[in-house]
C-alpha positions as CSV (number, residue, x, y, z in Angstrom):
1,M,96.9,-18.0,65.4
2,I,100.5,-17.8,66.6
3,K,100.9,-14.5,64.7
4,N,97.8,-13.0,66.3
5,L,99.1,-14.0,69.7
6,L,102.4,-12.4,68.9
7,H,100.6,-9.2,67.9
8,K,98.7,-9.1,71.2
9,I,101.8,-9.8,73.3
10,T,103.6,-7.0,71.4
11,I,100.8,-4.5,71.9
12,C,100.6,-5.3,75.7
13,V,104.4,-4.9,76.0
14,V,104.5,-1.6,74.1
15,K,101.4,-0.1,75.8
16,S,103.1,-0.9,79.2
17,L,106.3,0.6,78.1
18,S,104.6,3.8,76.8
19,W,102.7,4.1,80.1
20,A,106.0,3.9,82.0
21,I,107.7,6.4,79.7
22,K,104.9,8.9,80.3
23,A,104.9,8.3,84.0
24,L,108.7,8.8,84.2
25,K,108.7,11.8,81.8
26,T,111.7,10.5,79.9
27,G,110.6,12.0,76.7
28,S,111.1,9.0,74.4
29,G,107.5,8.0,74.0
30,T,107.2,8.7,70.3
31,N,109.9,6.3,68.8
32,L,111.2,3.8,71.4
33,P,107.9,1.9,71.8
34,G,107.7,1.7,68.0
35,K,111.3,0.4,67.7
36,I,110.6,-2.4,70.2
37,A,107.3,-3.3,68.6
38,R,108.9,-3.7,65.1
39,K,111.5,-5.9,66.6
40,L,109.0,-8.2,68.3
41,S,106.5,-8.2,65.5
42,P,107.8,-6.8,62.2
43,D,104.4,-6.7,60.4
44,I,102.5,-5.1,63.3
45,L,102.1,-1.7,61.5
46,S,100.7,-3.4,58.4
47,F,98.4,-5.6,60.4
48,L,96.9,-2.7,62.3
49,V,96.6,-0.1,59.5
50,K,94.9,-2.5,57.1
51,Q,91.9,-2.6,59.5
52,T,91.1,1.1,58.6
53,K,87.5,1.4,57.5
54,K,87.8,4.3,55.1
55,E,90.7,6.3,53.6
56,I,94.3,6.1,54.6
57,I,95.8,9.5,54.0
58,T,99.5,10.4,54.0
59,I,101.1,13.9,54.0
60,T,104.6,14.4,52.9
61,G,106.9,17.2,51.7
62,T,109.6,19.4,53.2
63,N,107.6,21.9,55.2
64,G,104.2,21.9,56.7
65,K,103.6,18.1,57.2
66,T,102.7,18.3,60.9
67,T,100.4,21.3,60.6
68,T,98.7,20.1,57.4
69,A,98.1,16.6,59.0
70,G,96.9,18.3,62.2
71,L,94.5,20.6,60.4
72,L,93.1,17.6,58.4
73,A,92.7,15.5,61.6
74,S,90.8,18.4,63.2
75,V,88.5,18.5,60.2
76,F,87.9,14.7,60.3
77,R,87.1,14.8,64.0
78,E,84.6,17.6,63.3
79,D,83.0,15.2,60.8
80,G,82.6,12.7,63.6
81,R,85.2,10.3,62.4
82,K,87.5,8.2,64.6
83,I,91.0,8.7,63.3
84,V,94.5,7.5,64.0
85,H,97.0,10.4,63.6
86,N,100.7,10.7,64.5
87,S,99.9,14.1,66.1
88,R,103.3,14.5,67.8
89,G,105.1,14.7,64.5
90,A,107.0,11.3,64.8
91,N,106.9,10.7,61.1
92,M,109.3,7.8,60.6
93,L,108.2,4.2,60.7
94,T,108.9,3.8,64.5
95,G,106.8,6.8,65.3
96,I,103.9,5.7,63.0
97,T,104.0,2.2,64.5
98,A,103.9,3.6,68.0
99,T,100.9,5.7,67.0
100,A,99.0,2.7,65.5
101,I,99.6,0.6,68.7
102,E,98.5,3.5,70.9
103,N,95.2,3.6,69.1
104,S,94.6,-0.2,69.1
105,S,93.1,-2.5,71.8
106,I,95.0,-5.2,73.6
107,K,93.1,-7.6,71.3
108,A,95.0,-6.1,68.3
109,D,91.9,-4.3,67.0
110,M,92.2,-0.8,65.5
111,T,88.6,0.3,64.8
112,S,89.4,3.6,63.1
113,D,87.5,5.2,60.3
114,N,90.7,6.9,58.9
115,C,94.4,7.0,59.3
116,I,96.1,10.4,58.8
117,F,99.9,10.0,58.8
118,E,102.5,12.6,58.1
119,I,105.5,10.8,56.7
120,D,109.1,11.9,56.3
121,E,110.0,12.0,52.6
122,A,112.9,9.6,53.1
123,Y,110.6,7.0,54.8
124,L,107.7,7.2,52.4
125,N,109.0,4.3,50.3
126,L,109.4,2.0,53.3
127,A,106.0,3.0,54.7
128,F,104.3,2.0,51.4
129,N,105.9,-1.5,51.8
130,E,103.5,-1.9,54.7
131,F,100.3,-0.2,53.7
132,N,98.7,1.4,50.7
133,P,97.3,5.0,51.0
134,H,94.2,6.1,49.2
135,I,95.2,9.8,49.3
136,I,98.7,11.3,49.2
137,A,99.2,15.0,49.7
138,V,102.6,16.7,48.8
139,T,103.0,20.1,50.4
140,N,106.2,21.5,48.9
141,L,109.9,20.6,48.2
142,F,112.5,22.9,49.6
143,R,116.2,22.4,50.0
144,D,116.5,20.8,53.4
145,Q,119.1,18.6,55.2
146,L,121.2,17.9,52.1
147,D,123.2,15.3,54.0
148,R,120.0,13.2,54.4
149,Y,117.9,13.9,51.4
150,G,120.2,15.1,48.7
151,E,119.1,17.6,46.1
152,L,115.4,18.4,45.4
153,N,115.1,16.2,42.3
154,A,116.3,13.3,44.3
155,T,113.6,13.9,46.9
156,A,111.0,14.1,44.2
157,K,112.1,10.8,42.8
158,K,111.9,9.2,46.2
159,I,108.2,10.3,46.4
160,E,107.5,9.0,42.9
161,S,109.2,5.7,43.7
162,A,106.9,5.3,46.7
163,I,103.8,6.2,44.6
164,A,104.7,3.4,42.2
165,K,104.3,0.8,45.0
166,T,100.6,1.7,45.8
167,S,98.0,-0.7,44.5
168,V,94.5,0.2,45.9
169,I,91.4,-0.9,44.0
170,E,90.5,2.7,43.0
171,P,93.1,5.0,41.4
172,L,95.3,6.8,44.0
173,K,94.4,10.4,44.7
174,L,97.5,12.5,44.5
175,I,97.1,16.0,45.9
176,L,99.7,18.4,44.7
177,N,100.7,22.0,45.3
178,A,100.4,23.5,41.8
179,D,102.5,26.5,42.8
180,D,105.6,24.4,43.4
181,P,107.0,23.3,40.0
182,L,108.8,20.3,41.5
183,V,105.7,19.1,43.3
184,S,103.4,19.7,40.3
185,M,105.7,17.5,38.1
186,I,105.4,14.5,40.4
187,G,103.4,11.7,38.9
188,N,103.9,12.8,35.3
189,N,105.2,9.3,34.5
190,F,102.0,7.6,35.7
191,S,98.8,7.2,33.6
192,D,95.4,8.5,34.6
193,A,94.3,5.0,35.3
194,D,97.0,4.7,38.0
195,L,96.3,7.9,39.8
196,N,94.1,10.9,39.9
197,K,96.1,14.2,40.3
198,I,94.3,17.0,42.1
199,F,96.1,20.4,42.1
200,Y,95.6,23.2,44.5
201,G,97.1,26.7,44.6
202,F,96.7,30.4,45.2
203,E,95.4,33.0,42.7
204,E,96.3,36.0,44.8
205,I,98.0,36.8,48.1
206,I,97.1,40.0,50.0
207,H,99.3,41.0,52.9
208,Q,98.1,43.1,55.8
209,N,101.6,44.5,56.1
210,S,103.2,45.5,52.7
211,E,106.6,44.6,54.0
212,E,105.6,41.0,53.9
213,K,106.3,41.1,50.2
214,I,110.0,40.6,50.9
215,Y,110.9,37.4,49.1
216,S,112.3,34.3,50.6
217,P,115.4,32.7,49.2
218,Q,114.5,31.2,45.9
219,E,115.7,27.8,44.7
220,S,116.9,27.5,41.1
221,I,114.3,25.2,39.6
222,N,114.6,23.8,36.1
223,C,111.9,22.5,33.8
224,K,112.2,18.8,32.6
225,C,113.7,20.2,29.4
226,G,116.6,21.6,31.4
227,K,115.8,25.3,31.1
228,P,115.1,27.4,34.2
229,F,111.5,28.5,34.8
230,S,110.5,32.1,34.5
231,Y,107.9,33.5,36.9
232,L,104.8,35.7,36.3
233,K,104.2,35.8,40.1
234,I,106.3,34.6,43.1
235,F,104.5,34.0,46.4
236,Y,107.5,32.8,48.4
237,G,110.6,30.7,47.7
238,H,110.0,29.2,44.3
239,L,106.2,28.9,44.7
240,G,104.2,30.9,42.3
241,Y,103.1,31.1,38.6
242,Y,105.9,29.7,36.5
243,E,106.3,28.7,32.9
244,C,109.0,27.5,30.5
245,S,109.6,28.4,26.8
246,C,109.1,24.7,26.0
247,G,105.4,25.0,27.0
248,V,105.4,23.6,30.5
249,K,103.7,25.8,33.0
250,R,101.8,25.8,36.3
251,P,98.9,23.4,35.9
252,A,95.2,24.4,36.2
253,T,93.9,23.9,39.8
254,K,90.8,22.1,41.0
255,V,90.9,24.0,44.3
256,F,92.2,27.6,44.3
257,A,92.1,30.4,46.7
258,K,92.8,34.0,47.6
259,A,94.7,34.5,50.8
260,Y,94.4,37.5,53.2
261,I,97.5,37.3,55.5
262,G,97.5,38.9,58.9
263,V,100.2,39.1,61.6
264,N,98.7,36.4,63.8
265,S,96.0,34.9,61.7
266,S,94.7,34.8,58.1
267,N,91.8,33.7,56.0
268,I,91.4,32.2,52.6
269,L,88.6,32.4,50.1
270,V,88.4,29.0,48.6
271,K,86.8,28.2,45.2
272,T,86.6,24.9,43.3
273,L,86.0,23.9,39.7
274,D,82.5,22.7,40.6
275,N,81.5,26.2,41.7
276,Q,81.8,25.8,45.4
277,E,83.0,29.0,47.3
278,F,83.6,29.4,51.0
279,T,85.9,31.2,53.5
280,V,88.2,29.4,55.9
281,N,89.6,31.2,59.0
282,I,93.1,30.2,60.0
283,N,94.3,31.0,63.5
284,L,97.9,30.7,62.6
285,P,100.4,33.2,61.3
286,G,102.0,33.4,57.9
287,L,101.5,32.5,54.3
288,Y,103.0,29.1,54.8
289,N,100.1,28.2,57.1
290,C,97.7,29.3,54.5
291,Y,99.3,26.7,52.1
292,N,99.0,24.1,54.9
293,A,95.3,24.9,55.3
294,L,94.6,24.8,51.5
295,S,96.3,21.4,51.3
296,A,94.1,20.1,54.1
297,V,91.0,21.6,52.6
298,T,91.7,19.9,49.3
299,A,92.3,16.5,50.9
300,A,89.1,16.9,53.0
301,L,87.0,17.7,49.9
302,E,88.4,14.6,48.2
303,A,87.3,12.6,51.3
304,E,83.8,14.1,50.9
305,I,83.8,16.1,54.1
306,S,81.2,18.9,54.2
307,I,82.3,22.5,53.8
308,K,80.8,23.3,57.2
309,N,82.9,20.7,59.0
310,I,86.0,21.8,57.0
311,Q,85.5,25.4,58.2
312,K,84.9,24.4,61.8
313,G,87.7,21.9,61.9
314,I,90.3,24.3,60.6
315,E,89.1,27.2,62.7
316,N,89.1,25.1,65.9
317,Y,92.5,23.5,65.2
318,A,94.8,23.4,68.3
319,T,98.4,23.7,67.2
320,T,101.0,21.0,67.8
321,F,103.8,21.8,70.1
322,G,106.4,23.9,68.3
323,R,104.4,24.7,65.2
324,S,103.3,28.3,65.7
325,E,102.0,27.4,69.1
326,T,101.4,30.2,71.6
327,L,101.8,29.3,75.3
328,K,101.5,31.2,78.5
329,I,104.6,30.4,80.6
330,K,105.0,32.0,84.0
331,G,102.5,34.6,82.9
332,K,104.3,35.5,79.7
333,D,103.4,34.9,76.1
334,V,105.7,32.4,74.3
335,I,105.3,31.4,70.6
336,I,107.4,28.4,69.4
337,Q,108.0,27.9,65.7
338,L,110.3,25.2,64.3
339,I,112.9,26.3,61.8
340,K,114.9,23.9,59.7
341,N,115.7,25.3,56.2
342,P,116.3,28.7,54.5
343,I,112.8,29.3,53.1
344,G,110.9,28.1,56.1
345,A,113.0,30.1,58.5
346,T,112.7,33.2,56.4
347,E,108.9,33.0,56.4
348,V,109.0,32.7,60.2
349,L,111.4,35.6,60.5
350,K,108.9,37.8,58.6
351,T,106.4,37.3,61.4
352,V,109.0,38.1,64.1
353,K,110.2,41.2,62.3
354,N,106.7,42.8,62.4
355,D,106.2,42.4,66.2
356,D,107.7,45.3,68.0
357,K,107.0,43.6,71.3
358,G,108.9,40.4,70.4
359,K,112.1,39.1,71.8
360,L,114.2,36.2,70.5
361,F,115.4,32.8,71.7
362,I,117.0,30.8,68.9
363,V,118.2,27.2,69.4
364,I,120.2,25.5,66.7
365,N,121.3,21.9,67.0
366,D,123.1,19.8,64.4
367,N,122.1,16.3,65.4
368,Y,121.1,13.7,62.8
369,A,117.5,14.6,62.8
370,D,118.4,18.3,62.3
371,G,120.9,17.7,59.5
372,R,124.6,18.0,60.2
373,D,125.1,20.8,57.7
374,V,124.1,24.2,59.2
375,S,125.2,26.2,56.2
376,W,121.5,26.9,55.5
377,L,121.7,29.5,58.2
378,W,123.6,31.7,55.7
379,D,120.9,31.3,53.1
380,A,118.0,32.2,55.5
381,N,117.2,35.9,55.4
382,F,118.2,36.8,59.0
383,E,118.9,40.3,57.6
384,L,115.2,40.9,58.3
385,L,116.2,41.3,61.9
386,A,118.8,44.0,61.2
387,N,116.9,46.6,63.2
388,Y,116.4,44.3,66.2
389,N,118.0,46.1,69.1
390,K,117.0,44.0,72.1
391,P,118.7,41.1,73.9
392,A,118.6,37.8,71.9
393,V,119.5,34.6,73.6
394,I,121.2,31.9,71.4
395,S,121.5,28.3,72.4
396,G,122.1,24.7,71.1
397,T,125.1,22.8,69.9
398,R,125.7,25.4,67.1
399,A,124.9,28.5,69.2
400,A,128.2,30.1,68.2
401,D,127.5,29.7,64.5
402,M,124.0,31.2,65.0
403,A,125.4,34.2,66.9
404,L,128.0,34.8,64.1
405,R,125.2,34.7,61.5
406,L,123.2,37.3,63.4
407,K,126.2,39.5,63.8
408,Y,126.7,39.4,60.0
409,A,123.0,40.1,59.6
410,G,123.5,43.4,61.4
411,L,122.6,42.7,65.0
412,D,124.7,44.3,67.7
413,S,126.9,41.6,69.2
414,K,126.5,43.2,72.6
415,N,122.8,42.1,72.5
416,L,123.6,38.4,71.7
417,I,123.7,36.2,74.8
418,V,125.2,32.7,73.9
419,S,124.6,29.7,76.1
420,E,124.8,26.1,74.9
421,N,122.6,24.7,77.7
422,I,119.1,24.9,76.4
423,K,117.3,24.8,79.7
424,S,119.2,27.6,81.4
425,A,119.2,29.6,78.2
426,F,115.4,29.3,77.9
427,L,114.9,30.5,81.5
428,E,117.2,33.4,80.9
429,A,115.4,34.4,77.7
430,L,112.0,34.2,79.5
431,G,113.4,36.3,82.2
432,N,114.2,39.1,79.7
433,V,110.5,39.3,78.6
434,N,108.3,42.0,80.1
435,A,104.6,41.5,80.8
436,D,103.6,43.2,77.6
437,E,106.1,41.4,75.4
438,K,106.3,38.0,73.6
439,L,109.1,35.6,73.4
440,Y,109.7,34.0,70.0
441,V,111.4,30.6,70.3
442,L,112.9,29.4,67.1
443,P,114.4,25.9,67.5
444,T,115.6,23.2,65.1
445,Y,113.9,19.8,65.4
446,T,116.0,18.1,68.2
447,A,116.1,21.4,70.1
448,L,112.3,21.4,69.9
449,L,112.3,17.9,71.5
450,E,114.5,19.2,74.3
451,L,112.1,22.0,74.9
452,E,109.3,19.5,75.1
453,K,111.1,17.7,77.9
454,I,111.5,21.0,79.8
455,K,107.7,21.6,79.3
456,K,106.9,18.2,80.8
457,N,108.8,19.3,83.9
458,N,106.6,22.5,84.0
459,W,109.4,24.6,82.5
460,Q,111.7,24.2,85.4
């Protein structure tokens, strides 16, 4: 009784705080309420999430968590389900807690059909101390923020350690990207009685622009026997068809697809082992978003969503701020795409490279959530922009480093405008865009949050 009262008091306090934050436009609404809630009532997240009527689904991995979770949430809503989803990308425990409270009543009831949470790889273990998922999807594992995560094998082990904590009545469904050798090997130490591994991947990638076949930086990935994998096909990074002389190779997929990649949108022809076949239209650029969509499709099929609702949900998906989102600001087209590691950044740069009407605004911060080490800028293929001969505005705490990187990539230093103040730099970049042009904004994570604050003030 006392604990229930504490939960109710906590929810009232946090809802009031969240309302005040939104009213004052302070920009701290995704984590601060969660921090306070966890101090007042440490088990509040567990108490709320355990009220979920159907599946609890978590999405983790280096790239694509926010978009994959968003696509899946759109599909579930199309199916008429009431969901709880950390849509703003706050994927640590404080953000997830704030989301759960936001979707609960002041009586501490959370009457959701499903929870769909994207979770930071480093926090997966802690999250599973508080609730058990029914479905876990792992998108990919790329080298990212080595000061936080360590090497890729260490990240894979963190995910496996989290999986070991789950204890649902039915075997956990683990949805894995078969094209990523590190992801496909996750769960090898568990029996079929503990979990059901469902693999997805691509059979063929067809690019509208042949230049898109330029490869991203590739990680050196070794088999469990210690030998490096050889590749029959490479789609991007280390994703593709791989094999080792010891016999280990890309696993057979339950859900597989052919992707047709356009400049601004794509579609995938999906097939399954039980002879289903259907096309999904994706109103997002790049191969990386086709992978996000295929991961969401696989999870939705496992949750028994109809093909019709899967198609509608993905086609009608409204992008999250900063994830391939196109905005109209002061009458000009602006597309914002988060960059944070070499492979992800290179895939974004391929899209920028092919747009003759595009201009650049790049914002690089090195705060904790970005990763202090910005050496990844030298591994990303900024050489794709070597023929870019227009003004490019560079901002953020590491603006000088980014400008130097672009100079070495072949850009004329006379075209590089460096300003550490993100707000004034954004306005200058926008002012350089003509009516028939588009501004590509490429920020790191905390820079994206600063842009969101500017947005709340109507871009002033």
